[in-house]
C-alpha positions as CSV (number, residue, x, y, z in Angstrom):
1,S,-4.1,8.5,24.3
2,V,-2.7,10.9,21.7
3,T,0.9,11.9,21.2
4,H,1.3,15.3,19.7
5,K,4.4,16.9,18.3
6,D,4.5,20.5,17.1
7,W,6.6,19.7,14.0
8,L,3.8,17.5,12.7
9,R,1.4,20.5,12.5
10,P,0.5,21.6,8.9
11,S,2.3,24.8,7.9
12,L,3.2,26.8,4.8
13,H,6.2,24.4,4.4
14,R,4.2,21.3,5.2
15,P,0.6,22.0,4.2
16,C,-0.7,18.5,4.8
17,L,0.2,15.0,5.7
18,P,-1.6,12.7,3.3
19,G,-0.2,9.5,4.8
20,V,0.9,8.4,8.3
21,R,1.7,4.7,8.7
22,P,3.1,2.8,11.6
23,E,5.6,0.0,10.6
24,H,7.7,-2.5,12.4
25,L,11.3,-2.1,11.4
26,Q,12.6,-5.5,10.7
27,G,16.2,-6.8,11.0
28,F,17.8,-4.3,13.3
29,P,20.2,-5.4,16.0
30,A,19.4,-4.7,19.6
31,G,20.4,-1.2,20.6
32,G,20.7,0.0,17.1
33,G,18.4,1.3,14.4
34,W,17.9,3.9,11.8
35,G,19.7,7.2,12.5
36,G,21.0,5.8,15.8
37,G,17.5,5.0,17.1
38,V,16.4,1.8,18.8
39,G,15.1,-0.9,16.5
40,G,11.5,-1.8,16.9
41,P,8.2,-0.1,16.1
42,G,8.4,3.0,14.0
43,A,6.2,5.5,12.1
44,L,6.6,7.3,8.9
45,W,4.7,10.0,7.0
46,G,5.1,12.1,3.9
47,S,4.0,15.3,2.2
48,L,6.7,16.6,0.0
49,S,9.3,14.6,1.9
50,P,9.2,11.4,3.8
51,A,10.1,11.4,7.5
52,I,10.8,8.5,9.8
53,S,10.4,8.6,13.6
54,Q,11.0,6.4,16.5
55,F,7.8,5.2,18.3
56,P,6.5,6.0,20.9
57,S,8.7,9.0,21.5
58,M,7.9,10.3,18.0
59,K,11.6,11.5,17.7
60,K,12.3,12.4,14.1
61,M,15.2,10.2,12.9
62,W,15.6,11.7,9.5
63,E,13.8,13.5,6.6
64,F,14.7,13.9,3.0
65,K,13.3,15.2,-0.3
66,A,12.1,12.3,-2.3
67,H,9.7,13.7,-5.0
68,D,8.8,16.8,-6.9
69,G,5.3,17.2,-5.5
70,E,3.1,15.3,-3.0
71,I,3.9,11.8,-1.8
72,E,0.9,9.6,-2.3
73,D,2.1,6.5,-0.3
74,I,5.1,5.2,1.5
75,A,6.2,1.8,2.8
76,L,9.0,0.3,4.9
77,G,10.8,-2.9,3.9
78,P,13.6,-5.0,5.3
79,D,17.3,-4.0,5.1
80,N,16.5,-0.3,5.8
81,K,14.6,0.0,2.5
82,V,11.9,2.7,2.0
83,V,9.6,2.8,-1.0
84,T,7.8,6.1,-1.9
85,A,5.1,6.7,-4.5
86,G,4.7,10.3,-5.7
87,W,2.6,12.5,-7.9
88,D,5.6,13.1,-10.1
89,F,5.0,9.7,-11.8
90,Q,7.9,8.1,-9.8
91,C,8.0,5.2,-7.4
92,C,11.4,5.1,-5.7
93,V,13.3,2.7,-3.5
94,W,15.6,4.2,-0.9
95,Q,18.3,2.9,1.4
96,R,17.7,5.2,4.3
97,D,17.9,8.6,2.5
98,Q,19.9,7.4,-0.5
99,L,18.1,6.6,-3.8
100,V,18.6,2.9,-4.9
101,L,16.4,2.9,-8.0
102,R,13.2,4.1,-9.6
103,L,10.6,1.4,-10.5
104,R,9.4,1.0,-14.0
105,W,6.2,-0.9,-14.0
106,D,5.4,-0.3,-17.7
107,E,8.6,-1.9,-19.2
108,N,6.6,-5.1,-19.7
109,V,3.4,-3.4,-20.7
110,P,3.6,-2.3,-24.3
111,G,1.7,0.7,-25.6
112,V,1.6,2.8,-22.4
113,P,2.8,6.4,-23.1
114,D,5.0,8.1,-20.6
115,E,3.2,10.1,-17.8
116,T,-0.1,8.4,-18.6
117,Y,-0.1,6.7,-15.2
118,R,1.1,7.6,-11.7
119,Y,1.8,5.4,-8.7
120,Q,-1.1,5.5,-6.2
121,A,-0.1,2.9,-3.6
122,C,2.8,0.6,-2.5
123,R,2.8,-2.2,0.1
124,F,5.2,-5.0,1.0
125,G,3.8,-8.4,1.6
126,A,4.9,-11.9,2.6
127,V,4.9,-14.9,0.3
128,P,2.8,-17.8,1.4
129,D,4.8,-20.8,2.5
130,Q,8.1,-19.0,1.6
131,A,9.4,-17.3,4.7
132,A,12.6,-16.0,3.1
133,E,10.8,-14.3,0.2
134,L,9.1,-10.9,0.0
135,R,6.9,-9.1,-2.5
136,L,6.2,-5.5,-3.2
137,Y,2.8,-4.5,-4.7
138,T,2.1,-1.2,-6.4
139,V,-1.0,0.3,-7.9
140,Q,-0.9,2.5,-11.0
141,V,-3.8,4.8,-11.8
142,P,-4.6,7.0,-14.8
143,H,-3.1,10.5,-14.2
144,K,-6.0,12.2,-16.0
145,R,-9.6,11.1,-15.4
146,G,-11.9,11.3,-18.4
147,R,-15.4,10.0,-18.9
148,R,-14.0,6.6,-20.0
149,P,-10.6,6.3,-18.2
150,P,-8.3,3.4,-19.0
151,P,-8.0,0.7,-16.3
152,S,-5.9,0.9,-13.2
153,Y,-3.1,-1.7,-12.9
154,L,-1.7,-3.9,-10.1
155,T,2.0,-4.9,-10.3
156,K,3.8,-7.5,-8.2
157,W,7.6,-7.1,-7.7
158,D,10.3,-9.2,-6.3
159,G,10.8,-7.6,-2.8
160,K,14.6,-7.9,-3.0
161,S,15.7,-7.2,-6.6
162,F,12.6,-5.0,-7.3
163,L,12.2,-6.6,-10.7
164,P,8.5,-6.7,-11.9
165,L,7.0,-10.2,-11.8
166,L,3.5,-9.6,-13.0
167,T,1.2,-6.8,-14.0
168,Q,-2.6,-7.1,-14.4
169,P,-5.4,-4.6,-15.0
170,C,-7.7,-4.3,-11.9
171,G,-10.8,-2.7,-13.3
172,G,-12.0,0.6,-14.8
173,E,-12.3,2.5,-11.5
174,V,-9.5,4.6,-10.1
175,V,-8.0,2.8,-7.1
176,S,-7.6,4.8,-3.9
177,C,-6.0,2.4,-1.4
178,L,-4.3,-1.0,-1.1
179,S,-3.8,-3.5,1.7
180,V,-2.0,-6.9,1.9
181,S,-3.2,-9.7,4.2
182,D,-0.8,-11.0,6.9
183,S,0.1,-14.2,4.9
184,G,0.5,-12.3,1.6
185,T,-2.3,-14.4,0.0
186,F,-4.8,-11.6,-0.6
187,L,-4.8,-7.9,-1.8
188,G,-7.5,-5.5,-0.9
189,L,-8.4,-2.5,-3.0
190,G,-10.7,0.5,-2.5
191,T,-11.7,2.9,-5.2
192,V,-12.5,6.6,-5.5
193,T,-16.1,5.7,-6.4
194,G,-16.6,3.6,-3.2
195,S,-16.1,0.1,-4.6
196,V,-14.1,-2.6,-2.8
197,A,-12.3,-5.7,-4.2
198,I,-10.1,-8.6,-3.1
199,H,-7.5,-10.1,-5.4
200,V,-5.4,-13.2,-4.9
201,S,-1.7,-12.3,-4.9
202,F,-0.5,-15.3,-6.9
203,S,-2.2,-14.3,-10.2
204,L,-3.6,-10.9,-9.2
205,Q,-7.0,-12.3,-10.2
206,R,-10.0,-10.6,-8.7
207,L,-12.0,-12.9,-6.3
208,Y,-14.5,-10.5,-4.7
209,Y,-16.0,-7.2,-5.8
210,V,-18.8,-4.9,-4.4
211,R,-19.6,-1.9,-6.6
212,E,-20.0,1.4,-4.7
213,A,-20.0,-0.3,-1.3
214,H,-19.6,3.2,0.1
215,G,-20.7,5.4,-2.8
216,I,-17.8,7.8,-2.1
217,V,-14.0,7.5,-2.0
218,V,-12.6,4.6,0.1
219,T,-9.9,6.0,2.3
220,D,-8.4,2.8,3.6
221,V,-8.8,-1.0,3.6
222,A,-7.4,-3.5,6.1
223,F,-7.6,-7.3,6.4
224,L,-8.5,-8.9,9.7
225,P,-5.3,-10.1,11.3
226,E,-4.5,-13.8,10.8
227,S,-4.1,-14.5,14.5
228,R,-5.9,-17.2,16.4
229,R,-8.7,-14.8,17.3
230,G,-8.9,-13.6,13.8
231,R,-9.2,-17.1,12.4
232,E,-12.0,-17.8,14.9
233,L,-13.9,-14.7,13.7
234,L,-13.4,-15.8,10.0
235,A,-15.4,-19.0,10.6
236,E,-15.7,-20.7,7.2
237,N,-14.5,-17.6,5.2
238,E,-11.0,-17.3,3.8
239,A,-10.5,-13.6,4.5
240,A,-12.2,-10.6,6.0
241,L,-11.5,-7.0,4.8
242,L,-12.6,-3.8,6.5
243,S,-13.1,-0.7,4.5
244,V,-13.6,2.9,5.6
245,A,-14.6,5.9,3.5
246,V,-15.4,9.6,3.5
247,D,-19.0,8.6,4.4
248,S,-17.8,7.8,7.9
249,R,-18.8,4.2,7.6
250,C,-16.8,1.0,8.2
251,R,-17.9,-2.0,6.3
252,L,-16.9,-5.7,6.6
253,H,-16.3,-7.8,3.5
254,L,-16.1,-11.6,3.8
255,L,-14.4,-13.7,1.1
256,P,-16.0,-17.2,1.2
257,A,-13.8,-20.3,1.0
258,R,-13.0,-20.7,-2.7
259,R,-14.4,-24.1,-2.9
260,T,-17.8,-22.4,-2.4
261,C,-17.2,-19.3,-4.5
262,P,-19.2,-19.1,-7.7
263,G,-16.1,-17.9,-9.5
264,P,-14.0,-14.7,-9.9
265,A,-15.7,-11.4,-10.5
266,G,-15.5,-10.2,-14.0
267,G,-13.7,-7.2,-15.3
């Protein structure tokens, strides 16, 4: 079934919705939530401004201006935190609709001029075997695309203090989307040229790579859930990543157990 709300329609004031993402709002007391709503499943979307709704009623709970220009990605974290990545070179952490801080991924990466990169994606993820910890992952891509563009970058942040922990280049292709496995062990990446990669979250090292798996921009990637049924489907593999692209195809990528892997992909 489809739930439709008129205020979600594109208009002159909201020309498009580049991202819509359901999230489970963690840590809300029973009977209370964001903007007076009930805690539980929620949805958020963004064009020029992020909006958060209650699900399944789709009642808008609040909306605020976060960026000058389009919002590229958005993620919900614990303690009423929202992270937004915009085309204005900013990645912002919000407490409800109040700005907490702006992330600076390049502080520990010397030689990166201002406004050379913009934030493309942001995702929260668990920390394996550390239930109390949380990580935020962001992808930075070159703002201008030349014949020989500089590499894209992956950054891992402390999910509570939002201090950068590690930044690594993730190849010469422009990344289009990011996913984190349920346990937080693996990161999945898709690129504008159709390639797909899997990185390990601990070191951000690349473990799996298929060049031009789609041949056109990858619009989303998602790991197989780490449920009992998911583990049965994995068989001897460590992870399974689904990718979808503008070519209307869905492909399955299997990461073999690392004891049988020939080694990390280069680049």
